[in-house]
N, CA, C, O and the ligand as a Tripos MOL2 file, in Angstrom:
@<TRIPOS>MOLECULE
protein
  265   263    67     0     0
PROTEIN
NO_CHARGES

@<TRIPOS>ATOM
      1 N           2.5760   -2.5560  -12.4380 N.3       1 MET1
      2 CA          3.0920   -1.9820  -11.2630 C.3       1 MET1
      3 C           1.9680   -2.3850  -10.1330 C.2       1 MET1
      4 O           0.8440   -2.7870  -10.4330 O.2       1 MET1
      5 N           2.4320   -2.2200   -8.8170 N.am      2 THR2
      6 CA          1.5410   -2.6300   -7.7570 C.3       2 THR2
      7 C           1.4790   -1.4640   -6.7850 C.2       2 THR2
      8 O           2.4610   -0.8320   -6.3960 O.2       2 THR2
      9 N           0.2630   -1.2570   -6.4490 N.am      3 GLU3
     10 CA          0.0470   -0.0810   -5.4600 C.3       3 GLU3
     11 C           0.6050   -0.5100   -4.0880 C.2       3 GLU3
     12 O           0.4530   -1.6300   -3.6000 O.2       3 GLU3
     13 N           1.3250    0.6020   -3.4800 N.am      4 ILE4
     14 CA          1.9190    0.5200   -2.0770 C.3       4 ILE4
     15 C           0.7490    1.0430   -1.1920 C.2       4 ILE4
     16 O           0.1080    2.0770   -1.3780 O.2       4 ILE4
     17 N           0.5880    0.0990   -0.1600 N.am      5 LEU5
     18 CA         -0.3340    0.4800    0.9710 C.3       5 LEU5
     19 C           0.2570    0.4340    2.2130 C.2       5 LEU5
     20 O           1.2040   -0.3260    2.4140 O.2       5 LEU5
     21 N          -0.2450    1.2520    3.1900 N.am      6 ILE6
     22 CA          0.0560    1.1270    4.5150 C.3       6 ILE6
     23 C          -1.3140    0.8400    5.2330 C.2       6 ILE6
     24 O          -2.3850    0.8380    4.6270 O.2       6 ILE6
     25 N          -1.1800    0.5900    6.6180 N.am      7 ARG7
     26 CA         -2.3940    0.2700    7.3160 C.3       7 ARG7
     27 C          -2.7300    1.6450    8.2220 C.2       7 ARG7
     28 O          -1.8630    2.2050    8.8920 O.2       7 ARG7
     29 N          -3.9710    2.0510    8.1490 N.am      8 CYS8
     30 CA         -4.2860    3.2170    9.0230 C.3       8 CYS8
     31 C          -4.2340    2.6740   10.5290 C.2       8 CYS8
     32 O          -4.8640    1.6950   10.9260 O.2       8 CYS8
     33 N          -3.3840    3.4660   11.2970 N.am      9 PRO9
     34 CA         -3.2920    3.0170   12.7800 C.3       9 PRO9
     35 C          -4.6410    3.3510   13.5790 C.2       9 PRO9
     36 O          -4.8530    2.8560   14.6860 O.2       9 PRO9
     37 N          -5.4520    4.1370   13.0090 N.am     10 ILE10
     38 CA         -6.7370    4.3850   13.6540 C.3      10 ILE10
     39 C          -7.7750    3.5360   13.2580 C.2      10 ILE10
     40 O          -8.4980    3.0780   14.1420 O.2      10 ILE10
     41 N          -7.9720    3.2550   12.1340 N.am     11 THR11
     42 CA         -9.0930    2.4190   11.6910 C.3      11 THR11
     43 C          -8.6730    1.0860   11.2110 C.2      11 THR11
     44 O          -9.5120    0.2370   10.9110 O.2      11 THR11
     45 N          -7.4150    0.8760   11.1280 N.am     12 GLY12
     46 CA         -6.9420   -0.4960   10.6420 C.3      12 GLY12
     47 C          -7.1320   -0.8200    9.1850 C.2      12 GLY12
     48 O          -6.7360   -1.8860    8.7130 O.2      12 GLY12
     49 N          -7.7080    0.0560    8.5130 N.am     13 LYS13
     50 CA         -7.9230   -0.1730    6.9910 C.3      13 LYS13
     51 C          -6.6550    0.0790    6.1620 C.2      13 LYS13
     52 O          -5.7350    0.7880    6.5690 O.2      13 LYS13
     53 N          -6.6630   -0.5490    4.9630 N.am     14 ASP14
     54 CA         -5.7010   -0.2440    4.0560 C.3      14 ASP14
     55 C          -5.7540    1.1380    3.4400 C.2      14 ASP14
     56 O          -6.8360    1.6270    3.1160 O.2      14 ASP14
     57 N          -4.6390    1.7590    3.2770 N.am     15 LEU15
     58 CA         -4.5940    3.0730    2.8820 C.3      15 LEU15
     59 C          -3.5220    3.2510    1.7670 C.2      15 LEU15
     60 O          -2.3410    2.9780    1.9810 O.2      15 LEU15
     61 N          -3.9570    3.7030    0.6050 N.am     16 SER16
     62 CA         -3.0100    3.7990   -0.5640 C.3      16 SER16
     63 C          -2.0310    5.0820   -0.0750 C.2      16 SER16
     64 O          -2.3930    6.0650    0.5710 O.2      16 SER16
     65 N          -0.7830    4.7980   -0.5420 N.am     17 THR17
     66 CA          0.2820    5.5960   -0.2790 C.3      17 THR17
     67 C           0.3290    6.6910   -1.6370 C.2      17 THR17
     68 O           0.9390    7.7600   -1.6100 O.2      17 THR17
     69 N          -0.3370    6.2510   -2.6430 N.am     18 GLY18
     70 CA         -0.2780    6.9830   -3.8980 C.3      18 GLY18
     71 C           0.8850    6.5900   -4.6220 C.2      18 GLY18
     72 O           1.1640    7.2270   -5.6370 O.2      18 GLY18
     73 N           1.6530    5.5820   -4.2380 N.am     19 LEU19
     74 CA          2.8170    5.1770   -5.0400 C.3      19 LEU19
     75 C           2.3350    3.7650   -5.6880 C.2      19 LEU19
     76 O           1.6160    2.9540   -5.1050 O.2      19 LEU19
     77 N           2.8200    3.6310   -6.8940 N.am     20 ASP20
     78 CA          2.7070    2.3920   -7.7810 C.3      20 ASP20
     79 C           4.1670    2.0560   -8.1880 C.2      20 ASP20
     80 O           4.8050    2.8100   -8.9230 O.2      20 ASP20
     81 N           4.7060    0.8360   -7.6590 N.am     21 LEU21
     82 CA          6.0160    0.6120   -7.8960 C.3      21 LEU21
     83 C           6.1120   -1.0120   -8.0670 C.2      21 LEU21
     84 O           5.4070   -1.7780   -7.4100 O.2      21 LEU21
     85 N           6.9730   -1.3950   -8.9320 N.am     22 ILE22
     86 CA          7.3310   -2.8220   -9.0620 C.3      22 ILE22
     87 C           8.1870   -3.2110   -7.9020 C.2      22 ILE22
     88 O           9.0320   -2.4190   -7.4840 O.2      22 ILE22
     89 N           8.0360   -4.2560   -7.4180 N.am     23 PRO23
     90 CA          8.9060   -4.6810   -6.2590 C.3      23 PRO23
     91 C          10.4520   -4.2380   -6.2280 C.2      23 PRO23
     92 O          10.9770   -3.8560   -5.1820 O.2      23 PRO23
     93 N          11.0900   -4.3100   -7.3580 N.am     24 GLU24
     94 CA         12.5160   -4.0190   -7.5240 C.3      24 GLU24
     95 C          12.6160   -2.6080   -7.3370 C.2      24 GLU24
     96 O          13.6410   -2.1850   -6.8010 O.2      24 GLU24
     97 N          11.6180   -1.7120   -7.7300 N.am     25 ALA25
     98 CA         11.6750   -0.3520   -7.4760 C.3      25 ALA25
     99 C          11.5350    0.1150   -5.9550 C.2      25 ALA25
    100 O          12.0870    1.0410   -5.3610 O.2      25 ALA25
    101 N          10.7170   -0.7290   -5.5760 N.am     26 PHE26
    102 CA         10.3330   -0.5810   -3.9740 C.3      26 PHE26
    103 C          11.4850   -0.8170   -3.1930 C.2      26 PHE26
    104 O          11.7320   -0.1440   -2.1920 O.2      26 PHE26
    105 N          12.2460   -1.7910   -3.6190 N.am     27 GLU27
    106 CA         13.4470   -2.1620   -2.8190 C.3      27 GLU27
    107 C          14.4200   -1.0990   -2.6900 C.2      27 GLU27
    108 O          15.0450   -0.8390   -1.6620 O.2      27 GLU27
    109 N          14.5140   -0.4540   -3.8870 N.am     28 LYS28
    110 CA         15.6820    0.7260   -4.0930 C.3      28 LYS28
    111 C          15.2550    2.0540   -3.7450 C.2      28 LYS28
    112 O          16.0570    2.9660   -3.5470 O.2      28 LYS28
    113 N          13.8380    2.1970   -3.6560 N.am     29 ALA29
    114 CA         13.3790    3.5770   -3.3280 C.3      29 ALA29
    115 C          13.6480    3.9540   -2.0380 C.2      29 ALA29
    116 O          13.7580    3.1180   -1.1420 O.2      29 ALA29
    117 N          13.7880    5.3650   -1.8210 N.am     30 ASP30
    118 CA         14.0920    5.9640   -0.4590 C.3      30 ASP30
    119 C          12.7160    6.2050    0.0610 C.2      30 ASP30
    120 O          12.0210    7.1570   -0.2960 O.2      30 ASP30
    121 N          12.3280    5.2260    0.9900 N.am     31 LEU31
    122 CA         11.1030    5.4590    1.6280 C.3      31 LEU31
    123 C          11.0880    5.6660    3.1340 C.2      31 LEU31
    124 O          10.7870    4.8410    3.9970 O.2      31 LEU31
    125 N          11.4540    6.8630    3.2730 N.am     32 ARG32
    126 CA         11.5790    7.3040    4.7460 C.3      32 ARG32
    127 C          10.8220    8.5580    4.9550 C.2      32 ARG32
    128 O          10.7020    9.4080    4.0730 O.2      32 ARG32
    129 N          10.3000    8.6580    6.1770 N.am     33 ASN33
    130 CA          9.5730    9.8480    6.5800 C.3      33 ASN33
    131 C           8.6240   10.3300    5.5380 C.2      33 ASN33
    132 O           8.5220   11.5400    5.3410 O.2      33 ASN33
    133 N           7.9110    9.4540    4.8440 N.am     34 ARG34
    134 CA          6.9060    9.7990    4.0600 C.3      34 ARG34
    135 C           5.5410   10.1560    4.8280 C.2      34 ARG34
    136 O           5.3280    9.7120    5.9570 O.2      34 ARG34
    137 N           4.7350   10.8860    4.2350 N.am     35 SER35
    138 CA          3.3310   11.0570    4.8210 C.3      35 SER35
    139 C           2.2780   11.0440    3.8870 C.2      35 SER35
    140 O           2.4620   11.4040    2.7250 O.2      35 SER35
    141 N           1.1410   10.6410    4.3240 N.am     36 VAL36
    142 CA         -0.0080   10.4250    3.3220 C.3      36 VAL36
    143 C          -1.2040   10.8620    4.1120 C.2      36 VAL36
    144 O          -1.2790   10.6030    5.3120 O.2      36 VAL36
    145 N          -2.1980   11.5580    3.4350 N.am     37 GLY37
    146 CA         -3.4940   11.9250    3.9600 C.3      37 GLY37
    147 C          -4.4140   10.6280    4.0120 C.2      37 GLY37
    148 O          -4.5490    9.8470    3.0700 O.2      37 GLY37
    149 N          -4.9530   10.5290    5.1060 N.am     38 CYS38
    150 CA         -5.8170    9.2810    5.0730 C.3      38 CYS38
    151 C          -7.1810    9.5610    4.8840 C.2      38 CYS38
    152 O          -7.7420   10.4250    5.5590 O.2      38 CYS38
    153 N          -7.7850    8.8780    3.9890 N.am     39 PRO39
    154 CA         -9.3270    9.1020    3.6960 C.3      39 PRO39
    155 C         -10.2460    8.4270    4.7700 C.2      39 PRO39
    156 O         -11.4430    8.6970    4.8710 O.2      39 PRO39
    157 N          -9.6120    7.5610    5.5320 N.am     40 HIS40
    158 CA        -10.4530    6.7420    6.5860 C.3      40 HIS40
    159 C         -10.7270    7.6060    7.7290 C.2      40 HIS40
    160 O         -11.8830    7.7350    8.1320 O.2      40 HIS40
    161 N          -9.6720    8.2530    8.3240 N.am     41 CYS41
    162 CA         -9.6920    9.0530    9.4420 C.3      41 CYS41
    163 C          -9.4720   10.4090    9.4650 C.2      41 CYS41
    164 O          -9.7070   11.0930   10.4610 O.2      41 CYS41
    165 N          -8.9700   10.9070    8.2770 N.am     42 GLY42
    166 CA         -8.6330   12.2680    8.0480 C.3      42 GLY42
    167 C          -7.4730   12.8750    8.4660 C.2      42 GLY42
    168 O          -7.2630   14.0790    8.3190 O.2      42 GLY42
    169 N          -6.6830   12.0760    8.9960 N.am     43 GLN43
    170 CA         -5.3630   12.4270    9.6790 C.3      43 GLN43
    171 C          -4.3240   12.2540    8.5890 C.2      43 GLN43
    172 O          -4.5410   11.6550    7.5360 O.2      43 GLN43
    173 N          -3.1260   12.8520    8.9390 N.am     44 ILE44
    174 CA         -1.8330   12.5220    8.2350 C.3      44 ILE44
    175 C          -1.0550   11.5220    8.8490 C.2      44 ILE44
    176 O          -0.7210   11.6570   10.0260 O.2      44 ILE44
    177 N          -0.6900   10.4180    8.1140 N.am     45 HIS45
    178 CA          0.0200    9.3610    8.6940 C.3      45 HIS45
    179 C           1.3930    9.3000    8.0730 C.2      45 HIS45
    180 O           1.5400    9.2640    6.8520 O.2      45 HIS45
    181 N           2.3470    9.2900    8.8870 N.am     46 SER46
    182 CA          3.8400    9.1760    8.5010 C.3      46 SER46
    183 C           4.1550    7.6790    8.2900 C.2      46 SER46
    184 O           3.6000    6.8240    8.9790 O.2      46 SER46
    185 N           4.9920    7.3940    7.3950 N.am     47 TRP47
    186 CA          5.1840    5.9960    7.2040 C.3      47 TRP47
    187 C           6.5540    5.7600    6.5240 C.2      47 TRP47
    188 O           6.9880    6.6810    5.8320 O.2      47 TRP47
    189 N           7.2580    4.6640    6.6420 N.am     48 SER48
    190 CA          8.4570    4.3090    6.0150 C.3      48 SER48
    191 C           8.2570    2.8810    5.3380 C.2      48 SER48
    192 O           7.1970    2.2560    5.3320 O.2      48 SER48
    193 N           9.3640    2.5070    4.8140 N.am     49 ARG49
    194 CA          9.2850    1.2640    4.0420 C.3      49 ARG49
    195 C           8.8630    0.1170    4.8350 C.2      49 ARG49
    196 O           8.2640   -0.8010    4.2740 O.2      49 ARG49
    197 N           9.1210    0.0750    6.1200 N.am     50 GLU50
    198 CA          8.7020   -1.0560    7.0470 C.3      50 GLU50
    199 C           7.3200   -1.1110    7.2600 C.2      50 GLU50
    200 O           6.7980   -2.1570    7.6450 O.2      50 GLU50
    201 N           6.5920    0.0360    7.0220 N.am     51 ASP51
    202 CA          5.2260    0.0050    7.1330 C.3      51 ASP51
    203 C           4.3790   -0.3790    5.9280 C.2      51 ASP51
    204 O           3.1760   -0.6310    5.9980 O.2      51 ASP51
    205 N           5.1090   -0.4020    4.8210 N.am     52 ALA52
    206 CA          4.4660   -0.4980    3.6440 C.3      52 ALA52
    207 C           4.3350   -1.9080    3.0810 C.2      52 ALA52
    208 O           5.1670   -2.7650    3.3790 O.2      52 ALA52
    209 N           3.2300   -2.1850    2.2120 N.am     53 TYR53
    210 CA          3.2520   -3.5030    1.5210 C.3      53 TYR53
    211 C           2.4420   -3.4490    0.3690 C.2      53 TYR53
    212 O           1.6530   -2.5170    0.2120 O.2      53 TYR53
    213 N           2.5580   -4.3330   -0.4270 N.am     54 PHE54
    214 CA          2.0270   -4.3590   -1.7860 C.3      54 PHE54
    215 C           0.4810   -4.7240   -1.6730 C.2      54 PHE54
    216 O           0.1180   -5.5680   -0.8540 O.2      54 PHE54
    217 N          -0.3680   -4.1140   -2.4580 N.am     55 ARG55
    218 CA         -1.8070   -4.6220   -2.4210 C.3      55 ARG55
    219 C          -1.7340   -6.0360   -2.9680 C.2      55 ARG55
    220 O          -1.0760   -6.2690   -3.9820 O.2      55 ARG55
    221 N          -2.3750   -6.9540   -2.3390 N.am     56 THR56
    222 CA         -2.5460   -8.2530   -2.7170 C.3      56 THR56
    223 C          -3.5210   -8.3290   -3.9550 C.2      56 THR56
    224 O          -4.6860   -7.9340   -3.9090 O.2      56 THR56
    225 N          -2.8920   -8.9070   -5.1190 N.am     57 PRO57
    226 CA         -3.9480   -8.9000   -6.1620 C.3      57 PRO57
    227 C          -5.0060   -9.8470   -5.8130 C.2      57 PRO57
    228 O          -4.8410  -10.8130   -5.0690 O.2      57 PRO57
    229 N          -6.1940   -9.4940   -6.4380 N.am     58 PRO58
    230 CA         -7.3040  -10.4660   -6.1600 C.3      58 PRO58
    231 C          -7.1520  -11.7560   -6.6460 C.2      58 PRO58
    232 O          -6.6430  -11.9570   -7.7490 O.2      58 PRO58
    233 N          -7.5900  -12.7500   -5.8460 N.am     59 GLU59
    234 CA         -7.3310  -14.0780   -6.3020 C.3      59 GLU59
    235 C          -8.0290  -14.4300   -7.4980 C.2      59 GLU59
    236 O          -9.1950  -14.0620   -7.6440 O.2      59 GLU59
    237 N          -7.3720  -15.1810   -8.4720 N.am     60 ARG60
    238 CA         -7.9710  -15.4810   -9.6600 C.3      60 ARG60
    239 C          -9.0930  -16.5810   -9.4580 C.2      60 ARG60
    240 O          -8.9960  -17.5100   -8.6560 O.2      60 ARG60
    241 N         -10.0100  -16.3830  -10.1710 N.am     61 GLU61
    242 CA        -11.1510  -17.3760   -9.9990 C.3      61 GLU61
    243 C         -10.5930  -18.6940  -10.4830 C.2      61 GLU61
    244 O         -10.0630  -18.7410  -11.5930 O.2      61 GLU61
    245 N         -10.6760  -19.7290   -9.7470 N.am     62 SER62
    246 CA        -10.2730  -20.9470  -10.2590 C.3      62 SER62
    247 C         -11.5010  -21.6750  -10.8580 C.2      62 SER62
    248 O         -12.6640  -21.3300  -10.6490 O.2      62 SER62
    249 N         -11.1100  -22.7300  -11.6350 N.am     63 GLY63
    250 CA        -12.3370  -23.3750  -12.1890 C.3      63 GLY63
    251 C         -12.2280  -23.2220  -13.7160 C.2      63 GLY63
    252 O         -11.3900  -22.4470  -14.1780 O.2      63 GLY63
    253 N         -12.9640  -23.8620  -14.4370 N.am     64 SER64
    254 CA        -13.0430  -23.9820  -15.7470 C.3      64 SER64
    255 C         -13.9390  -22.8710  -16.3300 C.2      64 SER64
    256 O         -15.0330  -22.5510  -15.8640 O.2      64 SER64
    257 N         -13.2770  -22.2660  -17.5210 N.am     65 MET65
    258 CA        -14.2920  -21.3310  -18.3000 C.3      65 MET65
    259 C         -15.3950  -21.9910  -18.9930 C.2      65 MET65
    260 O         -15.1770  -22.9340  -19.7540 O.2      65 MET65
    261 N         -16.5170  -21.5610  -18.7770 N.am     66 SER66
    262 CA        -17.5820  -22.2060  -19.4860 C.3      66 SER66
    263 C         -17.4150  -21.9230  -21.0850 C.2      66 SER66
    264 O         -18.2290  -22.3890  -21.8830 O.2      66 SER66
    265 ZN         -6.0320    6.9480    9.0210 Zn       67 ZN67
@<TRIPOS>BOND
     1     1     2 1
     2     2     3 1
     3     3     4 2
     4     3     5 am
     5     5     6 1
     6     6     7 1
     7     7     8 2
     8     7     9 am
     9     9    10 1
    10    10    11 1
    11    11    12 2
    12    11    13 am
    13    13    14 1
    14    14    15 1
    15    15    16 2
    16    15    17 am
    17    17    18 1
    18    18    19 1
    19    19    20 2
    20    19    21 am
    21    21    22 1
    22    22    23 1
    23    23    24 2
    24    23    25 am
    25    25    26 1
    26    26    27 1
    27    27    28 2
    28    27    29 am
    29    29    30 1
    30    30    31 1
    31    31    32 2
    32    31    33 am
    33    33    34 1
    34    34    35 1
    35    35    36 2
    36    35    37 am
    37    37    38 1
    38    38    39 1
    39    39    40 2
    40    39    41 am
    41    41    42 1
    42    42    43 1
    43    43    44 2
    44    43    45 am
    45    45    46 1
    46    46    47 1
    47    47    48 2
    48    47    49 am
    49    49    50 1
    50    50    51 1
    51    51    52 2
    52    51    53 am
    53    53    54 1
    54    54    55 1
    55    55    56 2
    56    55    57 am
    57    57    58 1
    58    58    59 1
    59    59    60 2
    60    59    61 am
    61    61    62 1
    62    62    63 1
    63    63    64 2
    64    63    65 am
    65    65    66 1
    66    66    67 1
    67    67    68 2
    68    67    69 am
    69    69    70 1
    70    70    71 1
    71    71    72 2
    72    71    73 am
    73    73    74 1
    74    74    75 1
    75    75    76 2
    76    75    77 am
    77    77    78 1
    78    78    79 1
    79    79    80 2
    80    79    81 am
    81    81    82 1
    82    82    83 1
    83    83    84 2
    84    83    85 am
    85    85    86 1
    86    86    87 1
    87    87    88 2
    88    87    89 am
    89    89    90 1
    90    90    91 1
    91    91    92 2
    92    91    93 am
    93    93    94 1
    94    94    95 1
    95    95    96 2
    96    95    97 am
    97    97    98 1
    98    98    99 1
    99    99   100 2
   100    99   101 am
   101   101   102 1
   102   102   103 1
   103   103   104 2
   104   103   105 am
   105   105   106 1
   106   106   107 1
   107   107   108 2
   108   107   109 am
   109   109   110 1
   110   110   111 1
   111   111   112 2
   112   111   113 am
   113   113   114 1
   114   114   115 1
   115   115   116 2
   116   115   117 am
   117   117   118 1
   118   118   119 1
   119   119   120 2
   120   119   121 am
   121   121   122 1
   122   122   123 1
   123   123   124 2
   124   123   125 am
   125   125   126 1
   126   126   127 1
   127   127   128 2
   128   127   129 am
   129   129   130 1
   130   130   131 1
   131   131   132 2
   132   131   133 am
   133   133   134 1
   134   134   135 1
   135   135   136 2
   136   135   137 am
   137   137   138 1
   138   138   139 1
   139   139   140 2
   140   139   141 am
   141   141   142 1
   142   142   143 1
   143   143   144 2
   144   143   145 am
   145   145   146 1
   146   146   147 1
   147   147   148 2
   148   147   149 am
   149   149   150 1
   150   150   151 1
   151   151   152 2
   152   151   153 am
   153   153   154 1
   154   154   155 1
   155   155   156 2
   156   155   157 am
   157   157   158 1
   158   158   159 1
   159   159   160 2
   160   159   161 am
   161   161   162 1
   162   162   163 1
   163   163   164 2
   164   163   165 am
   165   165   166 1
   166   166   167 1
   167   167   168 2
   168   167   169 am
   169   169   170 1
   170   170   171 1
   171   171   172 2
   172   171   173 am
   173   173   174 1
   174   174   175 1
   175   175   176 2
   176   175   177 am
   177   177   178 1
   178   178   179 1
   179   179   180 2
   180   179   181 am
   181   181   182 1
   182   182   183 1
   183   183   184 2
   184   183   185 am
   185   185   186 1
   186   186   187 1
   187   187   188 2
   188   187   189 am
   189   189   190 1
   190   190   191 1
   191   191   192 2
   192   191   193 am
   193   193   194 1
   194   194   195 1
   195   195   196 2
   196   195   197 am
   197   197   198 1
   198   198   199 1
   199   199   200 2
   200   199   201 am
   201   201   202 1
   202   202   203 1
   203   203   204 2
   204   203   205 am
   205   205   206 1
   206   206   207 1
   207   207   208 2
   208   207   209 am
   209   209   210 1
   210   210   211 1
   211   211   212 2
   212   211   213 am
   213   213   214 1
   214   214   215 1
   215   215   216 2
   216   215   217 am
   217   217   218 1
   218   218   219 1
   219   219   220 2
   220   219   221 am
   221   221   222 1
   222   222   223 1
   223   223   224 2
   224   223   225 am
   225   225   226 1
   226   226   227 1
   227   227   228 2
   228   227   229 am
   229   229   230 1
   230   230   231 1
   231   231   232 2
   232   231   233 am
   233   233   234 1
   234   234   235 1
   235   235   236 2
   236   235   237 am
   237   237   238 1
   238   238   239 1
   239   239   240 2
   240   239   241 am
   241   241   242 1
   242   242   243 1
   243   243   244 2
   244   243   245 am
   245   245   246 1
   246   246   247 1
   247   247   248 2
   248   247   249 am
   249   249   250 1
   250   250   251 1
   251   251   252 2
   252   251   253 am
   253   253   254 1
   254   254   255 1
   255   255   256 2
   256   255   257 am
   257   257   258 1
   258   258   259 1
   259   259   260 2
   260   259   261 am
   261   261   262 1
   262   262   263 1
   263   263   264 2
@<TRIPOS>SUBSTRUCTURE
     1 MET1         2 RESIDUE 1 A MET
     2 THR2         6 RESIDUE 1 A THR
     3 GLU3        10 RESIDUE 1 A GLU
     4 ILE4        14 RESIDUE 1 A ILE
     5 LEU5        18 RESIDUE 1 A LEU
     6 ILE6        22 RESIDUE 1 A ILE
     7 ARG7        26 RESIDUE 1 A ARG
     8 CYS8        30 RESIDUE 1 A CYS
     9 PRO9        34 RESIDUE 1 A PRO
    10 ILE10       38 RESIDUE 1 A ILE
    11 THR11       42 RESIDUE 1 A THR
    12 GLY12       46 RESIDUE 1 A GLY
    13 LYS13       50 RESIDUE 1 A LYS
    14 ASP14       54 RESIDUE 1 A ASP
    15 LEU15       58 RESIDUE 1 A LEU
    16 SER16       62 RESIDUE 1 A SER
    17 THR17       66 RESIDUE 1 A THR
    18 GLY18       70 RESIDUE 1 A GLY
    19 LEU19       74 RESIDUE 1 A LEU
    20 ASP20       78 RESIDUE 1 A ASP
    21 LEU21       82 RESIDUE 1 A LEU
    22 ILE22       86 RESIDUE 1 A ILE
    23 PRO23       90 RESIDUE 1 A PRO
    24 GLU24       94 RESIDUE 1 A GLU
    25 ALA25       98 RESIDUE 1 A ALA
    26 PHE26      102 RESIDUE 1 A PHE
    27 GLU27      106 RESIDUE 1 A GLU
    28 LYS28      110 RESIDUE 1 A LYS
    29 ALA29      114 RESIDUE 1 A ALA
    30 ASP30      118 RESIDUE 1 A ASP
    31 LEU31      122 RESIDUE 1 A LEU
    32 ARG32      126 RESIDUE 1 A ARG
    33 ASN33      130 RESIDUE 1 A ASN
    34 ARG34      134 RESIDUE 1 A ARG
    35 SER35      138 RESIDUE 1 A SER
    36 VAL36      142 RESIDUE 1 A VAL
    37 GLY37      146 RESIDUE 1 A GLY
    38 CYS38      150 RESIDUE 1 A CYS
    39 PRO39      154 RESIDUE 1 A PRO
    40 HIS40      158 RESIDUE 1 A HIS
    41 CYS41      162 RESIDUE 1 A CYS
    42 GLY42      166 RESIDUE 1 A GLY
    43 GLN43      170 RESIDUE 1 A GLN
    44 ILE44      174 RESIDUE 1 A ILE
    45 HIS45      178 RESIDUE 1 A HIS
    46 SER46      182 RESIDUE 1 A SER
    47 TRP47      186 RESIDUE 1 A TRP
    48 SER48      190 RESIDUE 1 A SER
    49 ARG49      194 RESIDUE 1 A ARG
    50 GLU50      198 RESIDUE 1 A GLU
    51 ASP51      202 RESIDUE 1 A ASP
    52 ALA52      206 RESIDUE 1 A ALA
    53 TYR53      210 RESIDUE 1 A TYR
    54 PHE54      214 RESIDUE 1 A PHE
    55 ARG55      218 RESIDUE 1 A ARG
    56 THR56      222 RESIDUE 1 A THR
    57 PRO57      226 RESIDUE 1 A PRO
    58 PRO58      230 RESIDUE 1 A PRO
    59 GLU59      234 RESIDUE 1 A GLU
    60 ARG60      238 RESIDUE 1 A ARG
    61 GLU61      242 RESIDUE 1 A GLU
    62 SER62      246 RESIDUE 1 A SER
    63 GLY63      250 RESIDUE 1 A GLY
    64 SER64      254 RESIDUE 1 A SER
    65 MET65      258 RESIDUE 1 A MET
    66 SER66      262 RESIDUE 1 A SER
    67 ZN67       265 GROUP 0 **** ****
């Protein structure tokens, strides 16, 4: 599963919504008028599907394994 993030409008930082969904479930989920407490600025941010995105997985290290 992949963590769902929104962007804090105050600090511009990624903010976890606390949801972990696969993309298919994300498409089907009712994601409207959600709210989440923000650890960056301390406020409550409301969000909807349009605001949300998946955490980009870290890039795999390329190159040969020694
Ligand atoms: Zn915030």
